[in-house]
N, C-alpha and C positions, 0 to 999 in steps of 0.2 A: 504494499501500500504506499510505504513512502518512497518507493522507487518511482511509483506512477506519479505521485504529487511531485517529486523533484523533477522528473520528465517533462511535466505540464507546466512547471516553473520555468524550465530552461526553454521550452518551446515558445510560450509567451514572451520572455526576454527576448528571444531571437525575433521573433516577430516583430514584436515592438521596435527594435534596431533596424530592421529591415523597412518598416513604415518610415522611421526618422531619416533614414538615408534617402529614401525615396522623395520624401518630402522637401528634403535639404536641396536634392538634386532638381527638383521642379523649380523650388523658388529661385536657383542659382542660374536658372537657363531663361528664366522670365526677365523681360527687359521691363526696368522699372519706369513707369510713366505716372506723372500726376498731371490730372486734368481737372480744371477748375469749371464746375457747372452750377451755375446759379441756381437756386431754388425758385422754379416759376411761381412761386406762391409768396415769395417775399417781396415785400415793396418797401421803399423808403420812408412814403407818406400817403397821406389819402389822396392827394392829387394825382400820383402816379397810379393808383389802385383805380380812379376814375377813369384816368386814359385806358388803362389795358380794359375795363370792363366797356368803355365806348367803343374801342376797337372791335370788340366782340358783339357788339349790337346789345348789350346789357343793360349799359347807362345812357339815357338820354338826356340829363342833364349838362350845365354848364362844368367846366373843371374849375371848382371853387374852393378846394382843399378842406370842405368840410363834410363830415359824415352824417349825411342827413337821410331821408327816406327814400330817395331815389338811389343813393349808393348802397343803401342797405338793401332793396330790392334786387338791384343788380349783383351784390355779393350774393344773397341767398339764391338768386337764380343760377348764378356761377356753381355755388355748391350743390344745387341740385342736378346739374347737367353732369358735374364729377361724379356724384353718386350713381347716377343713371348709367354712366360710362365705365364704371367700376374701378375708379381710380381712388 
C-alpha cells in the first residue's frame, strides 16, 4: 500500500513538472504585446455621453452637459439595447 502511494506521489510530482515546463515553454514563445483598449462604456463627462447617445440616435436634446430626463431616457434605451444584444 505504501509503495502504491509513493508511486502515485512520484507520478503526480512528475506530471506537475511536465505541466509547469510546458506552460513555461508556451509563455516564452509568446510575443508580449500590450494593447490599450478604451472601455467603450467609459465617458469623461455628461456631454460626451450625450454626444455618443446622439450619434446612435438615442438622445435628441442639445449637448448641455446636464443629466436630465432626455439623457436618462437615452441611457436607459442604450442599456436596454445592450441587454437584448447580450452584452
